[in-house]
Every structure is written in C-alpha cells, then in structure tokens.
BASETOR-185873 format. One record per residue (C-alpha): x, y, z. Coordinates in steps of 0.1 Angstrom, whole numbers, plus 5000, padded with zeros to 4 digits. Layout:
REM residues N
XYZ/...
***
This chain:
REM residues 416
502047604814/500047924820/500648244801/500248434833/499948354870/498748634893/499548594930/496948764951/493248814945/492849154960/492249474941/495649464925/495449104913/491849144901/492649454880/495849304866/494148974856/491249164839/493649384820/495849094809/492648914796/491549224777/495049254762/494848904747/496048644772/493748344775/495548114800/495548304833/495548174869/494848384900/496048234933/494448364965/495148245000/491848355015/488548175009/487248444985/488448714962/488649084972/491549094996/491549365023/488649545007/486249275021/486749415056/486749785046/482949835049/483250225050/482650425019/485050655001/486350404975/486050454938/485850834937/488750864912/488250544891/484450494891/483450864898/481150744926/481450654963/481550284971/482350075001/485349835000/483249524993/481349704965/484549814949/485949464950/482749314937/482849534906/486149364896/484949014907/482049064883/484349174855/486548874862/483548634860/482948744824/486448624814/487948274813/490448344841/490948044864/490848114901/492247904930/491148034964/492247894998/495647834981/498947944995/501948034974/505147914991/507748004966/508348184933/511548094914/513448314889/512548074861/508848154868/507847844886/505247894914/505047644943/501647644959/499447434982/495747404987/493147155000/491947064965/495247044947/497646954974/501247064968/501747164931/504247354910/502847554882/504947714854/504148044838/505448264809/504848564831/503948634868/502348924885/503048974922/500049134939/500349014976/499549344992/501049445025/501049375062/500949585094/503749655117/503249505151/504149595187/507449405184/508449615154/508349945173/509449805207/506949965231/508049905267/505649775294/503949455302/502349225277/498649185285/495749105262/494049395245/496749505220/495749475184/496849605150/494149835136/493649595107/493149295130/490549495150/488849595118/488449235108/487149135142/484449405141/483449405104/483849045095/483848825126/481449035146/483549075178/484349405197/488049425207/487349655236/485349935251/487950205261/490450255233/493750445226/495050435191/498750475184/499450605149/497350815126/497550615094/494350575075/493350235091/493850375126/491750685118/488950475102/488950245132/488650545156/485350615139/484250255136/484850175173/482950495183/479950395161/479950055177/479750205212/483350215223/484950525238/488050625218/490150835242/492850955219/494750905187/498550945193/501051025165/504851025170/505351255140/504451625140/501951555112/499351285106/500150995083/496550965070/494451145044/493051485054/489551365047/489951085073/491351325099/488251535095/485551265091/486951015117/488451225144/487251585143/483651485136/483651265167/485651495190/488451245193/491751425202/494851385180/498051425199/500851495174/504551455185/503451205212/503950825216/503050545239/505850495265/504350235288/501549975288/500249865322/498049565330/498249205342/495648995322/494249285302/495449635293/494549865322/496450185314/498450335286/501050605293/501550865265/504451115264/505451405242/508551355221/511251595210/512451655174/514451335175/511351145186/512651075221/510151095250/510351405271/510351325309/507551495328/505151515299/503351175306/499551145303/497850825317/494750685299/492650425317/491750195289/491349825280/492449835244/495449965224/495149965186/498350005166/498350185132/502050225129/502750155093/502449905065/505149685050/504849535015/504549155017/507749064998/509048735011/508148574978/509748864959/513048834976/512948454973/512748494936/515948694935/514149024926/515949344935/514149534964/514149914970/515049985007/512950305005/509650144994/510449795008/508949674975/510549564942/512449794920/510249834889/510349974854/507750204839/505449904831/505849754866/508249484855/510849384881/514549314878/513548954867/512248954832/508548854829/507848914866/505849214874/504749374908/501849604914/499649754942/500749754978/503349484973/505249744952/504650044974/501950144999/499150334983/496650574999/493850514974/492650184959/491850374927/495550424921/496150054928/493749964901/495350194875/498850074883/497749714882/496049744849/499349874835/501049564849/498449334834/498749494800/502549484802/502549114812/500349034781/502749234759/505649044773/504048704765/502748804731/505549034718/508648944738/510649144763/510849524764/514249674757/516050004753/518250234774/517250294810/516750614830/517150584867/514550794887/516050934919/514351094949/515751434956/515151694983/511751655001/510951324983/510950985002/510850754971/509650724935/507850444917/508950344891/512650354899/513550294862/512150414829/512850284794/511750564771/511350324741/508650144761/506550464769/503650514746/502250844757/503250934793/505250774821/503550814854/505650864885/504250804920/506050954950/505651064986/507151375003/508951345036/507251635054/504351885049/504952145023/502852455016/502752604981/505352414962/506852314929/507651954919/510951984899/512051704876/515651754865/518751584851/522451694850/521651964824/518952124845/515152124849/513251894826/509651954839/507852134867/504452094884/502852334908/501052214940/499152414967/500052164994/501951834998/501751595027/503451255035/500051085040/498951165005/500651004975/501451224946/501551144909/503051324879/503151224842/506151284820/505351284782/507151034761/508551314738/510251474768/511951144778/513451094744/516151344751/516951234787/520051024794/521250854826/518950974854/516151194865/515751354900/512351434915/512551714942/510351964959/510952334960/508752534984/507452864969/507853174990/
***
C-alpha cells in the first residue's frame, strides 16, 4: 500500500508530489497517462510562465522541467504511459499500462490532478456541414508545437480564451493568415496581456458579441459565417460576415476532467464542474484531495502550483496525523461572483490564512470585494478592475475566521 497516489503528472501532480515528499511521506506514486511528465505544459512553448512563482519568465516546458528536476531528487515512484480507469471511495486505484498490465493499487491518500479538457464543436452545437479543418485550439497547438504539422493556412478562431489567443499568434508566426477571433460574450475570456500580445500586436481583429452561425465546405472547410448576437446571445439576422478560410479553431471553454472524481462518489460543484473542496483541497471523501484544473480552471500555472503544494502538504498531514476536523463554514458566491474555491472552510485547520479563489461574471471597474456573513461585513478588498478571464484571490486571516459561524458570502460592489 502506498501512502499517497497522485493521478496526473502535469504541473498540479508534480507540485503536489514534491510537497508531500517534503512534508514527510516516503511512499508516493505518480500515475501519468502520457509518455512523459509535464502535462499540457509540454506543448505550451510560448513564454509567460513562472512570473509569479519563480519571478522570471519561462516557457511551459521550462516550467515543467523545474518540477521534474525537483522530483528526480526525491524517491517518488513514477509510472508513465499508464491510464487510471477507476478510483474507489476506499482509495483503491485501478490502472493499466504496458509494463504492469491491469493492476489495483491501494493508498492511504489520493490526490486527483487530471487537469481539464476542451469543449468541442458538439458541445456548442454549431450548425453547418462537417468538413475537415475544425480543431480545438489545444489540438492545433499540439499539432504545431509537438507533432510538427500545420492545421491550415487561413484561420478563423471561435472563442477568446487564452489558448485561442495564443494560437492566433502561433499560427501567424508559422505563416498562416488569422482572419479573425470571434467571441460570443461582450468581453474576452482571456488574460489582458494575451489580447495585447497575441491579437493587437499582429493586427488580428477581435469581434466581441459575435459567433459562428454556419460552416460551409464539402471535404474541407471553405467558408465560415459569423453573425452578431444580441444580449441573449442569439444571432441577429442581417449581420452575417463570410470568411473564406480552410480552418476553424475552437477555444470555447475548458471542462475539469472529473469522470474519475464522480466515479469515486465525490461531491461535484455544478459551478466549477470540479470537486467541492475544503480549505486544504480535501474533497467530500476523506483522504482524497483535488488540485489544479481538475478542481477549477486556472488562468496561471503559478496558482496551480501553489494550490497543489497545499494539497500535497495536506495529504501528508492526513496520513501522518489523521483526518482534519472541526466545524465547517460554507463559502457562497454572491452578487458578481461565479464561484469560489474552496467551497468549505474548517477554521481549526487554518494555520495563518485561508486563500479563496474566485471569478467574476462580468467586467467591473473600480470595485470592492466584500466578504460577509449574516451579521454583516467580515472583510473587504479593493480592486481597480475585475474581469472574468482573470482569476482573483483573497486571503482571510485565521483569527478572523474564528468568530464566523455557518457561512460566508463573497460578492462584488462596484465603486461609484
């Protein structure tokens, strides 16, 4: 029996395993379905990683390699090219790989770090024919950066998430013509720096409040029809634009990869599509933790690292000292907030501060983040600007939480 099994060898799994080792565990297994560690970072060859955590600018592979090197200095066991098929509530992990065959390993604790996947055309129901040339932005990124193939020459991108923005620049640098980036919302879903560096710097137009309403082509995409949408996101007749292109890239959202999570009987949050977690990233099943994009979709890998280190240390504490206890505070998203992570806080388990990640549901100017309970305001934080594409984080001191009972609400108040 292992003390800890980490499912996923991307940035979340690597940081969690290293933290668990540093916290005293010595029987740790990482299971990764790809041929090598690093996860999605291996295909993210652009820079911009590590500014928060390492205080320097790194590419995705460089960032991943830092943690692979740290891991190599520990005694953590790694199984690559191995697929986890099932996780049970009693912490048994069913897996299969070419070297081991089908095996079931038991663990005293488990960390779920499977990351997320992209929404596809089927998930958003774009009308039109079904020719070749339609890719998710992440699949196109792998083709270009890892496999060495160009998906197309004349490109339209639907969705302004960070992967789509980055691929607009990447395709341009490789000689393709990116005709437009189209976003159904009235604001971009990506980081401001990516809008500037990937679209504006290359004169690629961004059409907000627009969407793709038709795809034309027999064997290959030949045209994409784009229409303006109203406030309910319904296409407005007579606003169609036709782009002659051979490729459509979809950057229309990410979904936490939680089939294993739900199969283990873990409570899921319909807002994040990830597990409901406590302040230490423990799920509703004792001894099972979730971190990184499998818990909620992050914008910066630096935050994934910090969150996963917390999960790793908490898993070690669970194995060495037993379960955490105490009364629970429910964290609720109020006006202007889409979700919060964690969803539950046990004040007795908070040493210094409890960090709360959240996203807003629209763009705010000068604002105040208000944390309150039934008695009134508990804490407030000022911000100059808030946007849905940029995750926010606040920290609540342990002393403050001692006097809170029942629930806390996180809401946004716009300042006049």
